[in-house]
C-alpha positions in Angstrom: -0.1 0.4 -0.2 1.0 3.3 -0.7 1.4 6.2 2.2 1.6 9.4 1.4 2.6 11.6 4.6 1.9 15.4 4.5 1.4 18.1 7.9 -1.8 15.9 8.8 -0.1 12.3 8.9 2.8 13.3 10.4 1.0 14.8 13.2 -1.5 11.3 13.5 1.6 9.1 13.5 3.3 11.9 16.5 0.2 11.4 18.7 0.2 7.3 18.1 3.1 6.8 19.2 3.2 9.6 22.3 -0.6 7.5 23.0 0.9 4.1 22.7 4.2 5.4 25.2 1.5 6.6 27.2 -0.5 3.3 27.5 2.4 0.9 27.8 3.4 2.6 31.3 0.0 3.3 32.6 -0.3 -0.7 31.7 3.2 -2.1 33.5 2.2 0.4 36.8 -1.4 -1.4 36.2 -0.2 -4.7 36.1 3.1 -4.1 38.8 1.2 -2.2 40.9 4.3 0.4 41.3 4.2 4.1 39.8 8.6 4.3 40.4 10.5 1.1 39.5 14.1 3.3 38.9 16.1 6.0 40.3 15.3 7.8 36.8 11.3 7.9 37.8 12.0 9.6 41.0 15.7 9.1 42.0 14.4 10.7 46.0 11.8 8.2 46.7 13.3 5.0 45.4 16.0 5.6 47.6 14.2 5.9 50.8 12.1 2.9 49.2 15.1 0.5 48.7 16.3 1.7 51.6 13.4 0.4 53.8 12.7 -2.5 51.9 16.4 -3.3 53.1 16.1 -2.6 57.0 12.8 -4.9 56.8 14.8 -7.8 54.8 17.5 -6.9 58.0 15.0 -7.7 60.4 13.7 -10.5 59.6 17.0 -12.4 59.0 17.3 -10.5 62.6 14.3 -12.6 63.8 15.2 -15.9 62.6 18.2 -16.0 64.2 16.0 -15.1 67.4 13.4 -17.9 66.2 16.1 -20.4 66.5 17.2 -18.6 69.9 13.7 -19.4 71.3 12.8 -23.0 70.0 16.3 -23.5 72.1 15.1 -21.9 75.1 11.8 -23.8 75.0 13.4 -26.9 74.3 15.7 -26.3 77.4 12.4 -25.4 79.6 11.0 -28.7 79.0 13.9 -30.6 79.7 14.5 -28.8 83.0 10.7 -29.5 83.5 11.6 -33.4 83.3 14.3 -32.8 85.3 12.5 -31.3 88.3 9.8 -33.5 88.4 12.4 -36.5 88.4 14.1 -34.6 91.1 10.8 -34.0 92.8 10.5 -37.8 93.1 14.2 -38.3 94.4 13.2 -36.0 97.0 10.4 -38.2 97.8 12.4 -41.6 97.9 14.9 -39.8 100.2 11.8 -38.9 102.5 10.2 -42.4 102.4 13.5 -43.9 103.3 14.4 -41.6 106.1 10.8 -43.3 107.6 11.7 -46.8 106.8 15.1 -46.1 108.4 12.9 -44.8 111.2 10.8 -47.8 111.8 13.0 -49.7 113.7 12.0 -54.2 113.7 13.2 -57.1 115.5 16.0 -58.0 113.8 18.4 -60.6 114.1 21.7 -60.5 112.0 25.0 -62.4 111.3 28.2 -61.5 111.2 29.8 -64.5 108.8 29.4 -64.5 104.9 26.5 -67.1 104.3 25.0 -67.0 101.3 21.9 -69.3 99.8 24.6 -72.5 98.9 26.3 -72.0 101.8 26.5 -76.1 104.0 25.5 -75.8 107.8 29.3 -76.1 109.0 29.6 -79.0 111.3 26.6 -80.5 111.6 25.2 -83.5 111.0 21.7 -85.7 111.0 19.6 -85.0 113.7 20.7 -81.6 114.8 18.4 -79.0 114.6 17.7 -75.1 114.3 14.2 -73.8 116.2 12.3 -70.6 116.5 9.7 -70.0 118.2 7.8 -66.6 117.7 6.7 -64.7 120.5 2.9 -65.3 119.3 3.2 -68.9 120.1 4.4 -70.7 116.6 7.4 -72.8 116.6 9.6 -73.9 113.4 11.6 -76.3 113.6 14.4 -78.2 110.8 16.1 -81.3 111.8 19.3 -82.5 109.8 18.8 -85.2 107.8 22.7 -85.9 106.9 22.0 -86.2 102.9 25.2 -86.2 100.7 26.6 -83.0 100.1 24.8 -81.4 103.3 22.3 -79.1 104.4 22.4 -75.2 102.8 21.4 -72.7 104.8 18.8 -72.0 101.2 17.2 -74.9 102.0 16.7 -73.5 105.8 15.2 -70.4 105.0 13.3 -72.1 102.0 11.1 -74.3 105.0 11.3 -71.3 107.3 9.4 -68.6 105.2 7.3 -71.5 104.4 6.4 -72.3 107.8 5.0 -68.9 108.3 5.3 -68.8 111.6 5.9 -64.3 111.3 9.5 -64.9 110.5 11.4 -64.7 107.8 15.4 -65.6 107.1 16.8 -63.8 103.7 20.0 -63.7 102.5 21.4 -59.9 101.8 24.9 -59.0 100.4 27.5 -57.7 102.1 30.6 -56.8 100.7 31.8 -59.7 98.1 29.5 -62.2 100.2 25.9 -62.0 102.2 24.8 -62.1 105.3 22.0 -63.4 106.7 18.8 -62.1 109.0 16.4 -63.0 110.9 12.9 -60.9 110.8 10.0 -59.9 112.4 7.4 -59.9 109.6 5.5 -57.4 110.9 8.7 -55.6 112.1 7.5 -55.8 115.9 7.5 -59.1 116.7 9.7 -61.2 118.7 10.9 -64.5 118.3 13.7 -66.4 120.2 15.8 -68.8 118.8 15.7 -71.6 121.5 18.2 -73.5 123.2 17.2 -76.4 121.7 19.0 -75.7 119.1 22.2 -77.5 118.3 24.5 -75.6 118.4 27.3 -77.0 116.0 23.9 -75.4 113.8 24.0 -71.8 115.5 27.3 -72.0 115.7 27.8 -70.7 111.9 25.8 -67.5 112.7 28.2 -66.6 114.9 28.2 -62.6 115.6 24.4 -62.5 116.3 23.8 -60.2 119.3 20.8 -60.6 121.2 19.7 -56.7 122.9 18.0 -59.0 126.0 20.7 -62.0 125.8 24.2 -60.2 124.6 26.3 -61.6 122.6 26.0 -65.6 121.1 27.8 -68.0 123.2 27.9 -71.5 122.9 26.5 -72.3 126.1 23.4 -71.0 125.4 22.3 -74.3 123.6 22.4 -77.6 123.4 25.0 -79.4 121.9 24.3 -82.3 121.0 20.7 -83.3 119.5 18.7 -84.1 122.8 15.4 -82.0 123.3 15.5 -80.1 126.4 12.2 -80.6 128.3 10.8 -78.4 131.3 13.6 -76.8 134.0 17.0 -77.8 134.0 20.1 -77.0 135.7 21.6 -77.5 132.7 19.0 -76.5 130.2 20.0 -73.7 127.9 17.4 -71.3 126.6 18.8 -69.5 123.6 19.2 -65.7 122.5 15.7 -63.7 122.4 15.1 -60.7 120.1 12.3 -57.9 120.4 11.6 -54.6 121.0 9.7 -54.5 124.5 11.0 -53.3 127.7 12.3 -56.4 129.8 12.9 -57.1 133.7 14.3 -60.4 135.5 14.5 -61.5 138.7 17.4 -60.4 140.1 19.4 -63.6 141.2 18.6 -67.2 139.9 16.0 -70.2 141.6 18.5 -72.4 143.7 14.8 -74.4 142.9 12.6 -75.6 140.2 9.0 -74.5 141.9 7.8 -71.8 143.9 6.3 -71.8 147.2 2.3 -71.6 148.4 1.7 -67.8 148.6 4.0 -66.3 145.8 2.5 -63.5 144.1 3.9 -61.4 141.3 1.3 -58.1 140.1 3.0 -56.0 136.9 1.1 -54.0 134.6 0.6 -55.6 131.2 1.0 -54.1 128.1 -2.3 -52.2 128.1 -1.9 -50.5 131.7 -3.4 -52.5 133.6 -2.4 -54.4 136.4 -2.6 -57.9 136.6 -2.1 -60.3 139.3 -0.8 -63.7 139.2 -0.6 -65.5 142.5 -0.6 -69.6 143.8 -2.1 -71.7 147.1 0.4 -74.4 146.1 3.4 -75.2 145.2 3.8 -74.9 141.7 7.0 -75.7 139.8 8.0 -73.1 137.3 7.6 -74.4 134.0 3.5 -74.1 135.1 3.7 -70.8 136.7 5.0 -69.5 133.4 2.2 -71.0 131.7 -0.1 -69.8 133.7 1.5 -66.0 133.5 1.4 -66.4 129.5 -2.5 -67.7 129.8 -3.3 -64.5 131.1 -2.8 -62.7 127.6 -1.6 -59.0 129.1 0.6 -58.9 125.9 3.6 -60.0 128.6 5.9 -63.0 127.9 6.8 -64.6 131.2 10.3 -67.0 130.3 13.2 -68.4 131.7 16.6 -66.2 131.5 19.6 -67.9 131.4 22.5 -65.6 133.0 25.3 -68.0 133.0 25.9 -71.4 131.8 22.9 -73.7 134.1 22.2 -70.4 136.3 18.5 -69.3 135.0 15.6 -66.8 136.3 12.8 -65.5 135.1 12.0 -62.7 133.2 9.1 -60.5 132.1 9.0 -58.7 128.2 6.5 -56.3 127.0 5.4 -57.4 123.7 4.1 -54.6 122.4 7.8 -52.7 122.4 6.8 -50.8 125.4 7.9 -50.9 128.2 7.4 -53.2 131.1 6.9 -52.8 135.3 6.7 -55.0 138.1 4.7 -53.2 140.9 5.3 -56.1 143.9 6.4 -59.5 144.9 5.1 -62.0 147.3 7.1 -65.1 148.1 9.6 -66.0 145.5 9.3 -63.1 144.3 10.0 -61.4 147.2 12.6 -63.2 149.1 15.3 -61.4 151.0 17.3 -64.4 150.3 17.2 -67.8 149.2 15.5 -67.4 146.0 15.1 -64.8 143.6 13.1 -61.6 144.0 12.1 -58.7 141.3 12.2 -55.7 143.5 15.6 -53.8 143.8 14.9 -54.0 147.7 11.6 -55.1 150.1 9.9 -51.8 150.5 10.8 -51.3 146.7 7.5 -52.1 144.9 8.3 -51.2 141.4 10.9 -52.4 139.0 10.5 -51.5 135.3 12.7 -51.9 132.2 12.8 -49.6 129.3 11.6 -51.1 126.4 15.3 -51.9 123.9 16.0 -50.5 120.5 15.3 -52.7 117.1 17.5 -53.2 114.5 17.6 -50.6 111.5 15.5 -52.6 108.5 17.5 -51.5 105.6 16.4 -53.1 102.7 13.7 -50.8 101.7 16.1 -48.2 102.4 18.4 -50.0 99.7 15.3 -50.5 97.4 14.6 -47.0 97.3 18.3 -46.0 97.1 18.6 -48.0 93.8 15.8 -45.9 92.3 17.1 -42.6 94.1 20.2 -44.0 91.5 18.6 -44.6 88.2 16.8 -41.5 88.2 20.4 -39.9 88.4 20.9 -42.0 85.5 17.9 -40.6 83.9 19.0 -36.9 84.6 21.7 -37.4 82.7 20.7 -38.7 79.7 18.4 -36.3 79.7 20.7 -33.3 79.8 23.3 -35.0 77.1 19.7 -35.6 74.7 18.2 -31.6 75.1 16.7 -31.0 71.4 18.1 -27.7 71.3 18.6 -25.6 67.4 22.1 -25.1 65.9 23.6 -27.3 68.7 23.9 -24.9 71.2 23.8 -27.2 74.5 22.5 -24.8 77.2 22.5 -27.3 80.1 25.9 -28.7 79.1 27.7 -25.6 79.8 26.9 -24.5 75.6 26.6 -20.6 75.9 24.7 -18.7 72.5 24.7 -15.0 71.7 21.8 -13.3 70.2 21.7 -10.9 67.8 18.1 -8.5 68.3 18.3 -5.9 66.1 19.2 -5.4 62.3 23.1 -3.0 63.2 24.1 -6.5 65.1 24.7 -4.1 67.3 24.6 -5.4 71.9 24.0 -8.5 71.3 22.7 -11.1 74.1 24.8 -13.2 75.4 23.0 -16.6 77.1 25.5 -18.0 78.7 24.9 -21.9 79.1 25.0 -23.9 83.2 26.6 -27.1 83.4 23.8 -29.3 85.0 25.7 -32.6 84.9 24.3 -34.9 88.1 28.3 -34.1 89.1 28.1 -30.4 87.9 25.6 -27.7 88.8 23.3 -30.7 90.7 25.1 -31.9 92.7 24.2 -35.5 93.4 27.0 -37.7 94.5 26.8 -41.2 94.1 25.3 -42.5 98.1 22.0 -44.1 96.9 24.2 -47.9 97.3 25.0 -46.6 101.2 21.6 -45.5 102.7 22.1 -48.0 104.9 22.6 -45.3 107.5 20.7 -41.8 108.0 22.9 -39.6 107.8 23.8 -40.5 103.6 20.2 -40.4 103.1 19.9 -36.6 104.7 22.8 -36.0 102.7 21.1 -37.2 99.6 17.9 -35.7 100.4 19.6 -32.0 100.8 21.8 -32.6 97.5 17.7 -33.7 95.4 16.4 -29.7 97.6 19.6 -28.0 96.5 19.1 -30.0 92.9 15.3 -28.5 92.9 16.5 -24.7 93.9 19.5 -24.6 90.7 16.7 -26.5 88.5 14.0 -23.9 89.7 16.9 -21.0 89.7 17.8 -22.0 85.8 14.0 -22.5 84.6 13.4 -18.5 85.7 17.1 -17.5 84.5 15.7 -19.2 81.0 12.7 -18.2 80.9 13.5 -14.0 81.7 15.4 -14.4 78.7 12.8 -16.0 76.5 10.3 -13.6 77.4 12.7 -10.2 76.6 14.0 -12.0 73.6 9.6 -12.7 72.1 9.7 -9.5 73.4 12.1 -8.2 70.8 11.0 -10.8 68.0 7.4 -9.5 68.2 8.7 -5.7 67.9 11.4 -6.4 65.0 8.2 -7.9 63.2 5.9 -5.7 63.4 8.6 -3.0 62.0 9.5 -5.1 59.5 6.3 -5.5 58.2 5.7 -1.6 58.7 9.0 -0.6 57.1 7.6 -3.0 54.0 5.0 -1.0 54.0 6.4 2.6 53.9 9.2 1.3 51.6 6.2 -0.4 49.0 3.9 3.1 49.5 6.7 4.8 48.6 7.0 3.7 45.1 2.7 2.1 44.4 0.9 3.4 41.8 -2.4 4.8 42.0 -4.0 1.7 40.6 -7.4 3.3 40.0 -6.0 6.9 38.6 -3.8 4.5 36.1 -6.8 2.4 35.1 -9.3 5.8 34.3 -6.0 6.3 32.1 -5.6 3.4 29.6 -9.2 4.0 29.3 -8.8 7.6 27.7 -5.5 6.3 26.0 -7.0 3.5 24.4 -10.1 5.6 23.4 -7.9 8.1 22.4 -5.6 6.4 20.3 -8.6 3.8 18.7 -9.6 8.3 17.1 -5.9 8.7 16.1 -5.8 5.4 14.3 -9.2 6.4 12.7 -8.0 10.0 11.5 -4.5 8.9 10.2 -7.0 6.5 8.0 -9.3 9.2 7.0 -6.3 11.5 5.6 -4.4 8.8 3.9 -7.4 7.6 2.0 -7.9 11.9 1.2 -4.6 11.9 0.3 -4.7 8.7 -2.4 -8.2 9.5 -3.8 -6.7 13.6 -4.7 -3.4 11.9 -6.6 -5.3 9.6 -9.0 -7.7 12.4 -9.8 -4.3 14.4 -10.8 -3.2 11.2 -12.8 
């Protein structure tokens, strides 16, 4: 097609070019929402916008670092809560161990190294071990002399199955073990009867009675014969209990008491009882009649030396025993034994003896205590942290709080291992003394204080850092909004311009077409 240029056509072309350029600018502003794309558009606003957007990006990066620190503090707080719960339970264990230790038990302990498989030394068939509980139940084990001999484990099993209120167990003692005879309810007394063969009880040398003193061979028979009744050469073994006990001031020179003899004493309930006889009574009968009164007091023979015996009274409820008065054999100045300290002194009182401490429960709790310490160590070592900074192992971290990296906050880690700041020394396996338990209890309480202080310290850091994180986030959002607003376009205005420019463009095209058509028609006429 031929195009004829004249002044009108040139003007139309110029208008079209200008309109197209303005159309493209408005179209770009509407599409991007920006009015300024570079310094050439508006150097001042562009520079200010870029500065604000850059600061917003820097604050976002700072907050990423703060977020890591917050996660570390959060995981550390969870670990400290777990440690605190364990320490509270350890504190309870130590308290329970102290209470267990304060409860005495009737117990007989050998010093010899005897285990369950240890054979009874020097014993033969027919020899026996006889134990009578204060409730009247008896256990007698007679050796059979089988191949390999009788073991203490066999005797222990038989006694425990007999259910007389007395048990036998073995407890580790250094590199060996020792025998424990003890009351099942912790308070019922018992006697290793004199009918026990000396050759059997010899294995338990070292047993000591609060009533009858240390083991002595003369307190047990040196044969297989069973003694019966009262006799000058009959041994009566060792007694164990916690109640008070009194015995006649001297040994009996006869096996009976005369008519008119009486004895008044306080029962376990504090009520006075009187035994008396109008006829001559054998000493065995005297004891049987007093015991039949069921006063919570046991009458028994007491061996003061080989072949020498007295009559004793023992409170079975663990309290003191008091003799108020006696006549006849029990108030004789000479010839027979008597309870009264002197003529005219009617009261004789025997205070309770201390029982043995039951350490089995203490040691069981001590083992649990030590196991919890291991778990605390595992929690510390496995604390889930960000960027490998374990605050519970003394590893600190520095937290940048602002975009200028000025004055970062330093959070120092703490060595919270059980041997570090927590200071939990291994004593659980030594909870056989009140002192060790008390020390462990104090350490657990101190460790609780350390953990509580650490939680408060790290909590303060977390609160402060969280506030700064929120401030940075808000500041970053505001900076980005301001930066965008500085270069933002008015979309409504630019849309209106696009409509106007589109109309203007259409008119220019129509004018251009009309002018060109008229010029070509004139040329054809002239031609």
